[in-house]
Backbone as a ProteinNet text record, in pm:
[ID]
protein_1_A
[PRIMARY]
MPITVFIADDQAMVRQGFGALLSAQPDISVIGDAPDGKIAVAEVARLRPDVVLMDVRMPEMNGLDAARQILSAGWEPPVRVLMLTTFDIDDYVYEALSVGASGFMLKDAPAEELIRAVRVVAEGQALLAPTVTRRLIADVTSRRAAPHARPAALDALTPREREVLELIARGLSNVEIAERLFVAEQTVKTHVGKVLSKLDLRDRAQAVVLAYESGLVTPG
[TERTIARY]
2980.9	2911.3	2803.7	2831	2747.4	2566.1	2469.1	2321.1	2328.9	2268.4	2270.4	2101	2130.2	1985.2	2005.4	1864.2	1857.7	1713.1	1699.9	1612.5	1526.8	1365.9	1303.4	1250.3	1254.9	1113.1	1158.3	1048.9	1033.7	1071.7	1072.3	1164.4	1309.2	1348.3	1542.1	1568.2	1568.4	1547.5	1551	1422.6	1379.7	1547.1	1533.5	1612.1	1793.4	1820.7	1985.4	1935.5	1887	1826.4	1874.8	1762.9	1770	1922.8	1964.6	2072.6	2211.9	2273.4	2325.4	2275.7	2229.3	2136.9	2203.7	2120.9	2177.6	2364.7	2440.9	2503.2	2696.6	2597.8	2652	2676.7	2598	2603.2	2715.4	2823.2	2904.6	2876.1	2746	2727.5	2565.1	2598.1	2470.2	2534.2	2447.1	2576.1	2508.1	2391.8	2304.4	2393.1	2359.9	2412.4	2361.8	2224.3	2161	1986.3	1984.8	1787.6	1742.6	1639.9	1543.8	1437.9	1412.8	1303.2	1133.2	1101.5	982.5	1036	881.9	855.2	930.6	962	983.8	1090.3	1188.2	1310.1	1390.7	1318.5	1401.7	1360.6	1241.9	1223	1345.1	1403.7	1495.4	1588.7	1633.7	1756.2	1827.8	1721.2	1715.6	1693	1628.5	1685.2	1842.5	1874.3	2050	2127.9	2054.1	2161.4	2152.3	2044.9	2007.5	2039.8	1970.3	2042.6	1896.9	1994.1	1889.8	1777.3	1787.6	1645.6	1613.7	1449.6	1452.7	1329.5	1402.4	1304.1	1190.9	1103.9	986.9	862	892.2	750.4	626.4	522	438.5	385.1	352.6	332.9	399.4	422.5	554.5	496	518.2	567.1	565.3	502	587	537.5	542.5	461.2	501.7	376.2	390.2	492.6	541.9	528.5	447.8	322.3	290	325.2	258.5	310.8	405.1	549.7	725.5	756.2	695.4	723.4	670.1	540.3	440.8	601	605.2	698.2	857.8	957.4	1020.3	1000.2	889.7	886.3	843.4	754.1	724.8	861.1	917.3	1071.6	1129.5	1154.2	1187.6	1294.3	1433.6	1500.1	1540.7	1710	1790.7	1925.3	1951.9	1918	1761.4	1640.2	1521.7	1574.1	1471	1479.6	1350.6	1391.9	1312	1307.5	1145.6	1061	1028	1074.9	1009.6	978.8	827.2	729.5	750.5	781.2	747.7	630.5	525.9	396.7	336.4	221.9	226.9	62.8	40.1	-127.3	-251.4	-228.9	-286.8	-365	-262.1	-310.1	-342.5	-423	-562.8	-524.7	-636.7	-601.1	-450.8	-402.2	-231.2	-165.2	-206.1	-131.2	-153	-247.9	-318.2	-275.7	-263.1	-260.7	-89.1	-12.7	110.4	179.7	104.9	115.7	91.2	-21.2	-30.5	21	140.4	205	349.2	335.8	445.2	555.3	537.7	647.7	671	775.8	802.4	787.3	701	645.9	662.8	654.8	644.5	720.6	711.7	794.5	707.6	738.8	637	773.2	730.9	839.3	906	820.4	916	924.7	957.5	991	1161.5	1155	1297.2	1341.9	1521.6	1652.8	1634.2	1675.1	1706.9	1571.8	1491.3	1410.6	1423.4	1415.6	1436.9	1576.9	1704.6	1776.8	1796.4	1698.4	1645.3	1573.8	1444.9	1402.3	1453.3	1576.5	1619	1667.9	1796	1815	1759.9	1610.8	1510.9	1462.7	1416.4	1394.7	1476.4	1657	1730.9	1794.6	1709.7	1772.8	1587.2	1520.1	1429.6	1341.9	1315	1219.1	1089.3	915.7	857.9	874.7	878.5	856.7	701.2	632.2	510.6	507.9	619.9	617.9	529.7	584.3	588.8	398	419.1	261	149.7	192	169.7	134	205.6	216.6	129.9	87.9	-25.7	-174.7	-122.4	-255	-321.5	-248.1	-267.9	-359.6	-236.2	-312.9	-472.3	-540.1	-611.1	-712.7	-716.7	-761.4	-821.1	-746.5	-803	-844.9	-836	-853.3	-1025.4	-1050	-1149.1	-1265.2	-1238.1	-1350.1	-1308.7	-1275.3	-1335.3	-1457.7	-1476.9	-1595	-1547.5	-1633.6	-1628.6	-1543.4	-1506.1	-1355.1	-1403.2	-1288.6	-1312.5	-1331	-1397.5	-1392.7	-1303.6	-1240.6	-1130.3	-1015.7	-956.4	-847.4	-847.5	-835.4	-840.7	-680	-573.6	-496.9	-435.5	-542.3	-530.5	-537.2	-612.8	-663.8	-552.2	-450.3	-252.8	-169.6	-188.9	-126.5	-135.4	-88.4	-81.9	-183.9	-170.3	-213.4	-174.5	13.9	94.1	154.5	125.9	158.3	57.4	-57.2	-211.1	-142.9	-134.5	-95.5	-30.1	115	201.1	206.6	106.1	30.2	-23.5	-121.3	-173.6	-120	-2.5	56.3	120.7	170.1	287.4	125.3	39.9	-48.7	-36.6	-31.8	-67.5	30.7	160.9	293.5	376.6	404.4	487.5	653.2	779.1	864.4	878.9	1017.7	1048.5	1070.1	1134.9	1181.7	1051.1	951.4	868.8	765.4	760.7	652	688.2	862.1	993.6	878.7	917.1	906.3	669.4	618.1	526.1	453.4	553.5	466.9	568.2	722.6	802.2	891.9	985.8	1046.2	1112.3	1232.6	1360.1	1305.2	1399.7	1368.2	1370.7	1504.8	1509.2	1391.6	1302.7	1163.8	1063.2	1055	966.5	1023.3	1086.4	1154.1	1124.1	1146.1	1127.6	1004.6	876.1	735.4	692.3	771.2	718.1	768.9	857.3	924.8	814.8	754.7	626.4	536.4	485.3	381.2	381	509	501.2	523	512.3	577.9	471.2	359	222.6	125.6	111.2	70.8	70.2	204	272	289.2	320.3	374.3	485.2	529.5	653.4	683.9	625.6	728	588.7	630.3	595.2	424.4	465.2	352.3	251.9	285.9	169.2	79	193.7	118.3	41.1	52.3	-26.4	-221.7	-130.9	-271.4	-379.9	-306.9	-425.8	-485.6	-424.8	-458.3	-528.9	-532.5	-691.4	-759.9	-748.3	-826.2	-879.6	-871.7	-959.6	-1010.3	-1021.6	-1086.6	-985.4	-882.4	-813.8	-787.3	-801.1	-733.2	-831.4	-860.7	-1007.9	-930.2	-916	-831.4	-900.4	-808.8	-818.1	-743.8
-697.3	-571.2	-521.9	-370.5	-253.9	-298.9	-277.9	-274	-157.9	-171.2	-29.8	11.8	170.1	294.2	331.3	315.3	475.1	507	648	752.1	818	822.8	860.1	939.1	1085.1	1246.5	1303.5	1420.4	1468	1632.3	1586.4	1676.1	1652.2	1773.4	1784.3	1763.9	1784.4	1819.5	1682.3	1629	1423.8	1362	1368.8	1303.5	1313.5	1421.1	1454	1415.1	1377.6	1384.3	1187.2	1169.8	1012.1	933.2	1005.6	998.4	969.8	1130.9	1100.7	1038.6	992	915.6	783.1	752.3	576.1	606.6	648.2	632.7	690.8	724.6	674.4	580	449.6	342.8	262.8	173.8	81.8	-9.1	-77.1	-100.1	-110	-13.9	145.2	183.4	171.8	323.1	361.8	488.5	518.1	583.4	551.8	497.2	604.3	689.2	729.7	800.5	941.6	957.7	1057.8	1064.9	1140.9	1218.4	1341.6	1433.7	1403.5	1245.3	1231.9	1044.6	1040.8	917.3	875.8	938.7	907.9	847.4	992.5	1014.8	853	795.6	720.6	639.4	592.1	396.5	386.5	543.7	503.9	473.1	573.5	561.9	451.2	340	220.1	109.7	134.5	30.4	25.5	153.4	178.6	142	191.7	133.5	-7.6	-26.8	-161.3	-155.3	-119.2	-75.5	-147.6	-210.1	-302.3	-301.9	-162.9	-142.2	8.4	44.3	151.8	232.4	377.7	411	534	485	581	606	749.3	857.8	733.2	836.7	741.6	862.8	986.7	1160.2	1159.8	1196.6	1280.5	1348	1401.4	1485.7	1386.7	1405.2	1353.6	1185.6	1108.1	1003.3	960.4	949.1	886.7	731.5	705	643.5	493.6	503.3	380.9	336.1	392	342	315.2	473.3	365.4	202.4	235.9	100.1	-11.1	36.6	-110.9	-95.1	-39.1	-42.2	-84.9	-111.8	-129.2	-283.3	-255.5	-458	-559.6	-519.9	-604.9	-646.4	-573.9	-574.9	-723	-786.3	-939.7	-917.5	-857.4	-844.2	-947.9	-1029.7	-1037.9	-1026	-985.6	-1007	-922.1	-893.4	-813.4	-696.1	-619	-470.8	-415.3	-407.6	-414.8	-278.9	-251	-120	-70.8	-1.9	85.6	214.7	205	330.8	420.1	486.6	614.4	673.7	686.4	709.9	805.3	839.4	947.4	880.5	951.4	884.7	877.9	1004.8	1057	938.5	845.2	714	623.6	556.5	467.8	383.1	326.2	279.3	293	346.4	323.2	233.7	227.3	142.2	-69.8	1.9	-181.5	-199.3	-140.6	-91.2	-169.6	-109.3	-115.1	-266.6	-288.7	-432.3	-557.8	-475.4	-613.8	-584	-468.6	-513.4	-545.5	-586.6	-643.2	-543.3	-439.1	-322.5	-385.5	-403.3	-451	-429.9	-271.3	-239.8	-87.8	6.1	152.9	175.4	360.3	358.2	487.9	582.5	683	782.8	926.7	1001.6	1045.1	1030.7	1076.1	999.3	888.6	770.6	820.2	718.1	732.7	671	758.8	735.9	562.3	503.5	380.5	294.7	332	200.7	268.7	340.7	445.1	286.2	270.9	192.9	49.3	22.7	-106	-103.3	-73.5	-123.8	-152.6	-83.3	-83.7	-201.2	-242.1	-393.4	-533.6	-460.7	-629.1	-632	-484.1	-529.5	-629.6	-538.3	-597.5	-680.1	-755.3	-928.5	-1033	-956.2	-1043.3	-1041.9	-962.2	-965.7	-861.9	-856.5	-727.3	-694.6	-529.7	-466.9	-475.2	-586.3	-568.4	-599.9	-634.9	-600.5	-485.8	-323.5	-265.6	-230.7	-198.8	-151.4	-133.5	-6.9	132.4	23.4	-47.2	-119.7	-205.8	-258	-342.9	-273.8	-184.5	-70.9	-21.7	24.4	67.9	-30.1	-214.6	-282	-352.1	-327.9	-369.2	-240	-94.3	-25.5	-16.4	-33.2	-49.6	-212.5	-299.1	-382.6	-383.1	-339.2	-348.2	-252.9	-176.6	-92.9	-139.1	-236.6	-286.9	-365.3	-425.3	-507.8	-641.2	-715.2	-859.8	-915.8	-1029.1	-1097	-1151.3	-1176	-1304.1	-1361.2	-1472	-1582.6	-1687	-1822.9	-1863.9	-1890.4	-1825.5	-1909.6	-2058.4	-2137.3	-2278.4	-2380.7	-2245.2	-2272	-2267.7	-2206.1	-2201.2	-2391.7	-2479.4	-2594.6	-2651.2	-2690.2	-2688.2	-2635.4	-2572	-2562.1	-2706.9	-2690.5	-2820.4	-2755.2	-2796.7	-2757.9	-2632.4	-2651.2	-2616.5	-2447.5	-2470	-2390.7	-2259.9	-2304.2	-2259.4	-2155.1	-2213	-2119	-2042.2	-1996.3	-1998.4	-1832.7	-1888.7	-1798.8	-1616.5	-1773.4	-1666.3	-1550.5	-1647.7	-1576.3	-1463.7	-1491.1	-1429.8	-1229.2	-1224.7	-1176.5	-1105.1	-1167	-1005.2	-1001.6	-1004.5	-923.3	-959.7	-1101.8	-1216.4	-1213.7	-1142.2	-1208	-1354.1	-1390	-1556.4	-1544.9	-1487.6	-1520.1	-1547.6	-1414.8	-1406.4	-1590.3	-1625.7	-1704.7	-1855.3	-1904.9	-1962.4	-1980.8	-1878.4	-1913.6	-1900.3	-1904.6	-1857.3	-2038.5	-2060.4	-2243	-2313.9	-2350.8	-2381.7	-2473.3	-2400.2	-2525.9	-2354.1	-2431.8	-2393.6	-2267.8	-2103	-2061	-2096.4	-2218.6	-2207	-2309.8	-2427.5	-2467.6	-2352.1	-2307.8	-2169.5	-2136	-2063	-2041.8	-2092.1	-2267.2	-2356.9	-2369.4	-2328.5	-2319.1	-2159.7	-2127.6	-1935.1	-2008.5	-2082.4	-2039.2	-2136.4	-2265.6	-2367.3	-2251.1	-2199.3	-2105.9	-2038.3	-1912.9	-1831.5	-1939.2	-2034.1	-2109.3	-2242.9	-2212.2	-2294.5	-2202.6	-2087.9	-1914.4	-1876.6	-1939.7	-1798.9	-1685.7	-1655.2	-1448.8	-1507.4	-1367.7	-1266.1	-1289.6	-1240.6	-1221.9	-1239.8	-1232.4	-1183.1	-1080.9	-939.6	-878.4	-907.8	-1039.1	-1033.4	-1130.3	-1212.5	-1302.6	-1233.1	-1119.6	-1053.7	-1017.4	-991.2	-912	-1050.8	-1154.9	-1277.7	-1309.1	-1297.4	-1386.8	-1251.8	-1134.9	-1010.8	-1109.5	-1090.5	-1035.1	-1161.4	-1301.4	-1408.7	-1471.6	-1345.8	-1373	-1438.8	-1548.9	-1555.3	-1564.7	-1403.5	-1320.6	-1226.9	-1155.4	-1041.2	-918.1	-732.6	-735.6	-755.6	-654.5	-684.7	-770
-488.4	-592.8	-454	-560.7	-466.6	-493.7	-415.6	-486.2	-592.7	-744.7	-799.4	-786.3	-760.5	-750.9	-848.4	-872.3	-977.6	-939.8	-1022.7	-881.7	-913.6	-960.7	-1078.8	-991.2	-1008.3	-879.3	-956.8	-989.6	-1042.5	-959.3	-806	-709.2	-770.9	-807.3	-713.2	-653.8	-514.6	-394.5	-304.9	-432.6	-318.1	-377.9	-520.7	-612.5	-541.8	-512.7	-453	-275.2	-254.3	-98.9	-78.6	-165	-145.6	-214.1	-289.7	-386.3	-255.3	-210	-126.6	37.7	63	189.1	136.4	15.9	-32.9	-59.2	-144.5	-197.9	-42.7	61	155.9	215.1	176.3	211.5	110.6	181.6	158.2	73.1	65.8	-51.7	-120.6	-129.8	-264.2	-260.3	-475.9	-553.6	-657.7	-637.8	-698.4	-871.6	-920.1	-1068.8	-1189.8	-1112.9	-1248.8	-1193.1	-1276.9	-1164.8	-1326.8	-1282.3	-1363.2	-1263.1	-1379.7	-1331.8	-1365	-1488	-1489.2	-1559.6	-1632.4	-1623.4	-1781.3	-1835.4	-1997.4	-2039	-1930.9	-1924	-1837	-1705	-1634.6	-1726.4	-1795.3	-1924.4	-1973.5	-2026.4	-2119.7	-2056.2	-1972	-1885	-1802.6	-1746.5	-1635.1	-1769.6	-1909.5	-2030.3	-2034.5	-2058.3	-2061.7	-1931.8	-1818.3	-1755.6	-1614.3	-1633.7	-1605	-1406.3	-1381.2	-1153.6	-1179.9	-1037.4	-950	-906.8	-872.7	-774.7	-856.5	-877.4	-889.1	-804.4	-811.7	-703.7	-790.4	-762.3	-863.9	-809.7	-829.9	-739.1	-884.6	-780.4	-876.6	-973.3	-930	-1032.4	-1086	-1204.9	-1248.7	-1360.2	-1453.8	-1578.3	-1696.8	-1799.7	-1938.8	-1875.8	-1788.9	-1808.1	-1668.3	-1590.5	-1449.7	-1406.5	-1297	-1247.1	-1252.3	-1275.1	-1277.6	-1429.4	-1567.5	-1649.1	-1709	-1630.1	-1654.7	-1591.2	-1517.4	-1393.8	-1487	-1537.2	-1596.1	-1706.8	-1795.2	-1928	-1847.1	-1735.8	-1706.7	-1703.6	-1601.1	-1586.9	-1673.8	-1774.5	-1899.4	-1984	-1956.4	-2020	-2003.2	-1985.2	-1862.5	-1871	-1887.5	-1869.8	-1719.6	-1800.4	-1665.9	-1581.9	-1529.2	-1344	-1367.2	-1305.2	-1309.8	-1233.8	-1337.4	-1218.1	-1132	-1079.4	-920.3	-903.1	-934	-879.2	-765.3	-646.3	-544.1	-565.2	-584.4	-541.2	-446.8	-488.7	-384.8	-345.1	-234.7	-261.5	-139.4	-185.6	-46.2	-1.5	94.1	146.7	75	-31.2	-101.5	-232.3	-235.6	-374.5	-305.5	-431.3	-341.8	-444.6	-601.8	-651.6	-765.8	-688	-787.7	-708.5	-598	-547.3	-558.6	-609	-624.4	-740.1	-839.2	-1012.1	-1021.4	-886.7	-927.3	-912.8	-764.8	-732.9	-847.4	-876.1	-983.5	-1162.3	-1185.2	-1272.3	-1191.8	-1075.4	-1055.6	-927.4	-948.8	-828.9	-641.8	-624.5	-540.6	-359.2	-378.2	-277.3	-296.5	-195.8	-140.9	-36.6	-27	49.2	27.1	167	195	117.5	126.3	115	224.5	347.5	472.1	543.2	464.8	577.3	623	707.5	773.1	740.9	741.7	636.5	662.8	850	821.3	722	743.8	662.3	484.9	474.6	297.9	310.8	346.4	304.6	344	370.9	511.4	317.3	236.6	143.6	62.1	1	-69.6	-121	15.5	54.4	70	53.7	91.2	-94.4	-113.3	-259.9	-346.9	-330.6	-420.9	-400.7	-348.3	-276.2	-315.7	-378.8	-437.2	-350.3	-299.8	-143.7	-201.3	-164.8	-148.4	-49.2	-50.2	124.1	101.5	131.2	211.1	345.9	470.5	580.1	664.7	626.1	688.9	701.5	785.8	839.5	724	711.1	623.9	463	436.2	271.3	340.9	406.6	447.9	439.7	554.4	567.9	367.3	309.5	164.2	109.5	129.2	68.4	54.2	180.1	252.5	206.2	205.6	216.9	88.4	9	-109.8	-225	-175.8	-197	-160.8	-13.7	54.3	1.4	-106.4	-161.7	-303.8	-344.6	-464.7	-467.1	-633.1	-626.3	-558.2	-533.2	-435.3	-524.3	-444.4	-496.3	-606.6	-699.5	-819.8	-801.5	-896.3	-878.9	-853.9	-795.1	-722.4	-857.1	-818.1	-962.9	-939.9	-1033.4	-1025.2	-989.4	-1052	-984.4	-858.5	-764.9	-613.4	-567.4	-664.9	-531.2	-601	-677.2	-701.1	-593.3	-527.7	-381.6	-293.7	-185.1	-113.2	18.7	145.7	264.3	282.9	303.4	361.3	303.1	114.1	20.7	36.3	84.9	82.3	163.7	280.9	447.8	433.6	367.7	348	236.9	180.7	28.4	155.5	254	312.3	362.3	527.2	616.1	456.1	348.4	293.8	211.4	232	207.8	340.1	477.3	548.7	568.4	522.4	517.6	615.9	562.2	681.2	629.3	662.2	600.2	579.3	473.7	523.9	639.1	739.7	918.6	1008.9	902.7	1037.9	986.6	911	827.6	863.1	903.6	951	1140.9	1211.8	1344.3	1372	1263.5	1247.8	1288.5	1200.5	1112	1184	1274.2	1319.5	1222.2	1090.1	1040.8	1036.6	913.5	899.5	697.7	775.7	724.3	554.1	552	392.2	342.5	417.2	414.4	317.3	397.4	337.4	200.8	208.7	83.5	-37.4	-40.2	-60.4	-137.4	-21.9	-41.6	-81.3	-50.3	-144.2	-292.2	-345.6	-489.5	-523.9	-497.5	-511.8	-584.9	-470.9	-462	-590.9	-608	-742.1	-831.8	-791	-972.3	-1051.6	-881	-910.1	-1013	-957.1	-978.2	-1120.7	-1122.4	-1235.6	-1242.4	-1034.5	-1027.3	-1046.2	-1080	-1083.9	-962	-856.6	-735.8	-590.3	-454.2	-356.5	-373.9	-443.2	-424.7	-540.9	-629.5	-684.6	-632.6	-559.6	-471.2	-429.9	-353.3	-268.4	-343.2	-427.5	-541	-513.1	-573.2	-608.3	-470.6	-402.7	-220.1	-214.7	-212.8	-237.4	-280.5	-422	-523.7	-552.4	-467.3	-438.2	-353.8	-252.5	-130.5	-53.1	-91.6	15.2	157.1	129.3	242.5	228.5	311.7	330.9	401.2	376	457.9	610.2	746.4	830.3	888.2
[MASK]
++++++++++++++++++++++++++++++++++++++++++++++++++++++++++++++++++++++++++++++++++++++++++++++++++++++++++++++++++++++++++++++++++++++++++++++++++++++++++++++++++++++++++++++++++++++++++++++++++++++++++++++++++++++++++++

């Protein structure tokens, strides 16, 4: 089954360009688009795509509010949201991660990065490895207040699970974590699942937010 994608952006050229690029891939199908957040929410509820490319700044309803509504719906299988952003976005990045967005792409990113991003997010992984996303997260969190009190739930993690959480927050993929810890990738997947379960987190993106907020990981 192809990965189904919905594109929400107020610029017609962006919707058409991204749509043409993704539709040319044999494993991706673009099933709809919208010029604003309000229409996007309604259409995504109707179409239930695997991945939504969501612009942050749109009329009627911005991408952040639209993502919040989509991600709070609790659909199964889940709809993943990949935010489209530019360098002038700051706290939007942090807040979108908090509500469950799976990652960020710059609108001027190379075509192959966009295609890869859609595939990665569709698999249920957060797009946190690219340098730009790590820099945005680090920049936003470093300018916020002092770390919150360390969640008691972190104490439920084993030393290995805490180590895996730290590496997730540093932007490493499962494969990279496996190489770093000299274990099998499946073992890492098991640890990641336990971390998300014990901390009651939706996905890796929220794990990154918690790691930074709690002070477990610091920017830099």
